[in-house]
Structure formats: C-alpha cells, structure tokens
N, CA and C atoms as an extended XYZ file, in Angstrom:
303
Properties=species:S:1:pos:R:3:atomname:S:1:resname:S:1:resid:I:1 pbc="F F F"
N       119.312       79.056       94.369 N   MET     1
C       118.899       78.845       92.996 CA  MET     1
C       117.599       78.052       92.942 C   MET     1
N       117.486       77.059       93.803 N   ALA     2
C       116.285       76.222       93.792 CA  ALA     2
C       115.048       77.034       94.188 C   ALA     2
N       115.204       77.959       95.134 N   ALA     3
C       114.070       78.783       95.565 CA  ALA     3
C       113.591       79.672       94.426 C   ALA     3
N       114.508       80.194       93.644 N   MET     4
C       114.122       81.044       92.516 CA  MET     4
C       113.479       80.216       91.415 C   MET     4
N       114.049       79.066       91.130 N   THR     5
C       113.472       78.196       90.110 CA  THR     5
C       112.079       77.759       90.523 C   THR     5
N       111.902       77.442       91.798 N   GLY     6
C       110.594       77.066       92.310 CA  GLY     6
C       109.580       78.184       92.183 C   GLY     6
N       110.054       79.434       92.222 N   ALA     7
C       109.170       80.595       92.078 CA  ALA     7
C       108.964       80.968       90.613 C   ALA     7
N       109.543       80.189       89.700 N   GLY     8
C       109.368       80.438       88.268 CA  GLY     8
C       110.312       81.476       87.699 C   GLY     8
N       111.378       81.782       88.413 N   MET     9
C       112.355       82.761       87.943 CA  MET     9
C       113.651       82.028       87.612 C   MET     9
N       113.912       81.849       86.327 N   VAL    10
C       115.071       81.074       85.878 CA  VAL    10
C       116.055       82.007       85.184 C   VAL    10
N       117.319       81.966       85.637 N   VAL    11
C       118.398       82.747       85.032 CA  VAL    11
C       119.635       81.868       84.910 C   VAL    11
N       120.579       82.319       84.109 N   GLY    12
C       121.857       81.622       84.002 CA  GLY    12
C       122.757       81.990       85.172 C   GLY    12
N       123.426       80.998       85.739 N   TRP    13
C       124.245       81.213       86.930 CA  TRP    13
C       125.731       81.103       86.632 C   TRP    13
N       126.191       81.504       85.451 N   ARG    14
C       127.614       81.509       85.140 CA  ARG    14
C       128.222       82.789       85.705 C   ARG    14
N       128.814       82.668       86.880 N   LEU    15
C       129.364       83.820       87.579 CA  LEU    15
C       130.851       83.598       87.851 C   LEU    15
N       131.566       84.701       88.027 N   SER    16
C       132.971       84.602       88.407 CA  SER    16
C       133.057       84.174       89.869 C   SER    16
N       134.253       83.838       90.285 N   GLU    17
C       134.448       83.412       91.672 CA  GLU    17
C       134.086       84.531       92.646 C   GLU    17
N       134.443       85.766       92.307 N   ALA    18
C       134.117       86.908       93.165 CA  ALA    18
C       132.606       87.120       93.239 C   ALA    18
N       131.915       86.956       92.118 N   GLU    19
C       130.457       87.107       92.109 CA  GLU    19
C       129.792       86.018       92.936 C   GLU    19
N       130.299       84.790       92.853 N   TRP    20
C       129.764       83.708       93.686 CA  TRP    20
C       129.984       84.023       95.166 C   TRP    20
N       131.125       84.627       95.471 N   GLY    21
C       131.388       85.025       96.855 CA  GLY    21
C       130.359       86.027       97.353 C   GLY    21
N       129.981       86.980       96.493 N   ARG    22
C       128.950       87.956       96.856 CA  ARG    22
C       127.609       87.279       97.080 C   ARG    22
N       127.253       86.341       96.193 N   VAL    23
C       125.982       85.613       96.329 CA  VAL    23
C       125.967       84.835       97.645 C   VAL    23
N       127.069       84.177       97.949 N   THR    24
C       127.158       83.390       99.177 CA  THR    24
C       127.051       84.286      100.411 C   THR    24
N       127.748       85.423      100.388 N   ALA    25
C       127.696       86.345      101.527 CA  ALA    25
C       126.296       86.930      101.707 C   ALA    25
N       125.661       87.321      100.611 N   LEU    26
C       124.298       87.859      100.701 CA  LEU    26
C       123.324       86.816      101.229 C   LEU    26
N       123.467       85.600      100.761 N   SER    27
C       122.583       84.522      101.211 CA  SER    27
C       122.769       84.243      102.695 C   SER    27
N       124.013       84.271      103.151 N   ALA    28
C       124.273       84.030      104.576 CA  ALA    28
C       123.722       85.164      105.426 C   ALA    28
N       123.818       86.400      104.938 N   ARG    29
C       123.378       87.561      105.720 CA  ARG    29
C       121.866       87.716      105.718 C   ARG    29
N       121.231       87.560      104.561 N   TRP    30
C       119.812       87.877      104.421 CA  TRP    30
C       118.911       86.661      104.328 C   TRP    30
N       119.442       85.512      103.948 N   GLY    31
C       118.614       84.320      103.797 CA  GLY    31
C       118.009       84.234      102.401 C   GLY    31
N       117.743       83.015      101.969 N   HIS    32
C       117.222       82.786      100.616 CA  HIS    32
C       115.875       83.469      100.402 C   HIS    32
N       115.007       83.364      101.390 N   ALA    33
C       113.645       83.895      101.219 CA  ALA    33
C       113.663       85.396      100.949 C   ALA    33
N       114.489       86.140      101.663 N   ARG    34
C       114.554       87.599      101.479 CA  ARG    34
C       115.104       87.953      100.104 C   ARG    34
N       116.122       87.227       99.659 N   LEU    35
C       116.705       87.499       98.345 CA  LEU    35
C       115.705       87.197       97.225 C   LEU    35
N       115.006       86.094       97.341 N   VAL    36
C       114.005       85.736       96.327 CA  VAL    36
C       112.866       86.746       96.334 C   VAL    36
N       112.443       87.165       97.517 N   GLU    37
C       111.361       88.160       97.619 CA  GLU    37
C       111.748       89.466       96.920 C   GLU    37
N       112.974       89.888       97.124 N   MET    38
C       113.419       91.152       96.521 CA  MET    38
C       113.459       91.045       94.988 C   MET    38
N       113.919       89.918       94.480 N   VAL    39
C       113.957       89.723       93.025 CA  VAL    39
C       112.542       89.626       92.473 C   VAL    39
N       111.656       88.958       93.191 N   ALA    40
C       110.278       88.784       92.710 CA  ALA    40
C       109.573       90.119       92.521 C   ALA    40
N       109.878       91.110       93.384 N   ARG    41
C       109.251       92.419       93.253 CA  ARG    41
C       109.676       93.138       91.977 C   ARG    41
N       110.861       92.844       91.476 N   ARG    42
C       111.360       93.525       90.281 CA  ARG    42
C       111.342       92.643       89.034 C   ARG    42
N       110.880       91.438       89.165 N   TRP    43
C       110.891       90.485       88.057 CA  TRP    43
C       109.888       90.894       86.993 C   TRP    43
N       110.335       90.943       85.755 N   ASN    44
C       109.479       91.259       84.621 CA  ASN    44
C       109.370       89.995       83.778 C   ASN    44
N       108.233       89.327       83.850 N   ALA    45
C       108.053       88.063       83.130 CA  ALA    45
C       108.114       88.251       81.620 C   ALA    45
N       107.786       89.451       81.140 N   ASP    46
C       107.848       89.715       79.700 CA  ASP    46
C       109.288       89.835       79.211 C   ASP    46
N       110.174       90.352       80.058 N   ARG    47
C       111.582       90.502       79.705 CA  ARG    47
C       112.444       90.034       80.873 C   ARG    47
N       112.492       88.726       81.133 N   PRO    48
C       113.278       88.240       82.275 CA  PRO    48
C       114.776       88.402       82.009 C   PRO    48
N       115.543       88.613       83.069 N   PRO    49
C       116.999       88.704       82.889 CA  PRO    49
C       117.560       87.354       82.466 C   PRO    49
N       118.674       87.385       81.745 N   LEU    50
C       119.290       86.148       81.282 CA  LEU    50
C       120.374       85.660       82.231 C   LEU    50
N       120.939       86.574       83.003 N   SER    51
C       122.060       86.218       83.868 CA  SER    51
C       121.786       86.631       85.307 C   SER    51
N       122.393       85.902       86.222 N   ALA    52
C       122.291       86.220       87.643 CA  ALA    52
C       123.043       87.504       87.980 C   ALA    52
N       123.861       87.999       87.066 N   ARG    53
C       124.545       89.282       87.309 CA  ARG    53
C       123.524       90.399       87.527 C   ARG    53
N       122.400       90.312       86.849 N   TYR    54
C       121.332       91.301       87.049 CA  TYR    54
C       120.812       91.228       88.480 C   TYR    54
N       120.727       90.026       89.024 N   LEU    55
C       120.249       89.862       90.398 CA  LEU    55
C       121.207       90.507       91.385 C   LEU    55
N       122.506       90.436       91.092 N   LEU    56
C       123.483       91.078       91.966 CA  LEU    56
C       123.252       92.585       92.025 C   LEU    56
N       122.826       93.182       90.916 N   ARG    57
C       122.524       94.617       90.925 CA  ARG    57
C       121.286       94.904       91.781 C   ARG    57
N       120.304       94.014       91.724 N   ILE    58
C       119.105       94.179       92.565 CA  ILE    58
C       119.490       94.064       94.037 C   ILE    58
N       120.269       93.054       94.362 N   TRP    59
C       120.650       92.824       95.749 CA  TRP    59
C       121.608       93.888       96.276 C   TRP    59
N       122.236       94.651       95.392 N   ALA    60
C       123.114       95.735       95.835 CA  ALA    60
C       122.325       96.819       96.562 C   ALA    60
N       121.003       96.852       96.377 N   ASP    61
C       120.156       97.831       97.068 CA  ASP    61
C       119.923       97.488       98.540 C   ASP    61
N       120.296       96.286       98.950 N   LEU    62
C       120.132       95.905      100.351 CA  LEU    62
C       121.105       96.694      101.220 C   LEU    62
N       120.725       97.017      102.452 N   PRO    63
C       121.652       97.711      103.345 CA  PRO    63
C       122.894       96.862      103.614 C   PRO    63
N       123.949       97.506      104.060 N   ASP    64
C       125.197       96.785      104.328 CA  ASP    64
C       125.068       95.795      105.472 C   ASP    64
N       124.175       96.090      106.405 N   GLN    65
C       124.027       95.216      107.555 CA  GLN    65
C       122.589       94.763      107.692 C   GLN    65
N       122.421       93.522      108.114 N   ALA    66
C       121.083       92.993      108.365 CA  ALA    66
C       120.501       93.702      109.582 C   ALA    66
N       119.172       93.865      109.622 N   PRO    67
C       118.570       94.523      110.784 CA  PRO    67
C       118.799       93.719      112.047 C   PRO    67
N       118.957       94.452      113.147 N   GLU    68
C       119.137       93.801      114.445 CA  GLU    68
C       117.847       93.093      114.845 C   GLU    68
N       117.944       91.920      115.437 N   PRO    69
C       116.716       91.269      115.912 CA  PRO    69
C       116.085       92.093      117.028 C   PRO    69
N       114.789       92.002      117.130 N   ALA    70
C       114.066       92.757      118.159 CA  ALA    70
C       114.527       92.300      119.537 C   ALA    70
N       114.722       93.261      120.400 N   ALA    71
C       115.160       92.954      121.760 CA  ALA    71
C       114.057       92.201      122.495 C   ALA    71
N       114.452       91.163      123.200 N   GLN    72
C       113.507       90.391      123.994 CA  GLN    72
C       113.350       91.073      125.348 C   GLN    72
N       112.145       91.430      125.681 N   THR    73
C       111.889       92.076      126.968 CA  THR    73
C       110.770       91.339      127.680 C   THR    73
N       110.569       91.712      128.910 N   ASN    74
C       109.485       91.107      129.677 CA  ASN    74
C       108.270       92.023      129.728 C   ASN    74
N       108.204       92.998      128.835 N   VAL    75
C       107.083       93.929      128.792 CA  VAL    75
C       105.957       93.310      127.967 C   VAL    75
N       104.787       93.275      128.552 N   VAL    76
C       103.613       92.730      127.871 CA  VAL    76
C       102.673       93.889      127.572 C   VAL    76
N       102.316       94.100      126.300 N   PRO    77
C       101.418       95.213      126.000 CA  PRO    77
C       100.032       94.966      126.592 C   PRO    77
N        99.422       96.037      127.090 N   LEU    78
C        98.077       95.920      127.639 CA  LEU    78
C        97.074       95.855      126.500 C   LEU    78
N        96.133       95.001      126.616 N   ARG    79
C        95.105       94.850      125.599 CA  ARG    79
C        93.748       95.158      126.212 C   ARG    79
N        92.969       95.899      125.511 N   ARG    80
C        91.624       96.241      125.956 CA  ARG    80
C        90.664       95.214      125.363 C   ARG    80
N        89.694       94.816      126.119 N   GLN    81
C        88.689       93.883      125.625 CA  GLN    81
C        87.835       94.576      124.565 C   GLN    81
N        87.568       93.934      123.446 N   PRO    82
C        86.767       94.575      122.392 CA  PRO    82
C        85.378       94.946      122.906 C   PRO    82
N        84.949       96.146      122.570 N   GLY    83
C        83.609       96.586      122.929 CA  GLY    83
C        83.463       97.095      124.352 C   GLY    83
N        84.567       97.161      125.116 N   THR    84
C        84.449       97.599      126.506 CA  THR    84
C        84.814       99.057      126.699 C   THR    84
N        85.417       99.699      125.707 N   TRP    85
C        85.850      101.078      125.854 CA  TRP    85
C        84.722      102.016      125.448 C   TRP    85
N        84.446      102.973      126.306 N   VAL    86
C        83.442      103.990      126.024 CA  VAL    86
C        84.121      105.339      126.226 C   VAL    86
N        84.071      106.236      125.254 N   PRO    87
C        84.725      107.526      125.429 CA  PRO    87
C        84.077      108.322      126.555 C   PRO    87
N        84.895      109.111      127.225 N   TYR    88
C        84.413      109.925      128.338 CA  TYR    88
C        83.493      111.019      127.811 C   TYR    88
N        82.380      111.212      128.480 N   GLN    89
C        81.441      112.286      128.157 CA  GLN    89
C        81.229      113.118      129.407 C   GLN    89
N        81.565      114.388      129.322 N   ASN    90
C        81.364      115.301      130.443 CA  ASN    90
C        79.927      115.802      130.365 C   ASN    90
N        79.062      115.277      131.211 N   THR    91
C        77.642      115.656      131.170 CA  THR    91
C        77.398      117.013      131.813 C   THR    91
N        78.311      117.470      132.688 N   ALA    92
C        78.140      118.776      133.329 CA  ALA    92
C        78.396      119.901      132.333 C   ALA    92
N        79.298      119.697      131.380 N   GLN    93
C        79.602      120.696      130.353 CA  GLN    93
C        79.569      119.982      129.000 C   GLN    93
N        78.417      119.955      128.354 N   PRO    94
C        78.277      119.155      127.136 CA  PRO    94
C        78.849      119.820      125.876 C   PRO    94
N        79.773      120.749      125.999 N   SER    95
C        80.333      121.376      124.805 CA  SER    95
C        81.204      120.368      124.042 C   SER    95
N        81.368      120.634      122.763 N   ALA    96
C        82.189      119.756      121.928 CA  ALA    96
C        83.637      119.733      122.422 C   ALA    96
N        84.125      120.871      122.889 N   TYR    97
C        85.509      120.936      123.360 CA  TYR    97
C        85.697      120.039      124.577 C   TYR    97
N        84.775      120.023      125.490 N   GLN    98
C        84.886      119.219      126.704 CA  GLN    98
C        84.721      117.733      126.400 C   GLN    98
N        84.062      117.393      125.314 N   ASN    99
C        83.782      115.985      125.006 CA  ASN    99
C        84.570      115.470      123.809 C   ASN    99
N        85.750      115.989      123.580 N   GLY   100
C        86.626      115.452      122.555 CA  GLY   100
C        86.223      115.778      121.140 C   GLY   100
N        85.601      116.919      120.925 N   PHE   101
C        85.147      117.381      119.616 CA  PHE   101
C        84.107      116.432      119.137 C   PHE   101
C-alpha cells in the first residue's frame, strides 16, 4: 500500500479476508515493485479506481507462476572490441554475391 501511495495511486483497501489473502499471495510471489508497476501502466488519473478490488482484476492478468530465475552458468559471452571488425571482402571475385551483397 505504501508503494502505491508513494507513486500517487490511492485507493480504498476495504477487502474481505479472502481478498487480503490474494493480495498477500501476489505480493509474496511477484513483489511490491512488480505489482505497482503493473497497476501504474493501467492507472487512469482522470478516473482512478476507488477500491483495491479493481487492482485484483489487474493482477489477475499475471501468470500463475513467477518466472524461473536465469540459470547461473560459467559461460562468458565473447565480446568484440568496438571498431575492430571489418567485413570480409573477396578481392579475387568482387561480385556483390561474393561480398555479402
């Protein structure tokens, strides 16, 4: 609630016990920042929602499971030094086909 209020999005939080359970579960699964970000994308300052029940409908669009964290590997991507790459030019056959169009 504090994160939303800090972002200027104020709604009434009178929810049933089951609705509070959903809010708590969503917050634990996705984190406050993700939930606030999703509401901010749909927030209409001209016609703001009056109840947090509307937010539950927005959050219902989230997938059932949080994305898996990226696997940690020991693979390091190769990086080319800027300005060091020169495309190959076949000087023996200067046709466009031989030189990459």
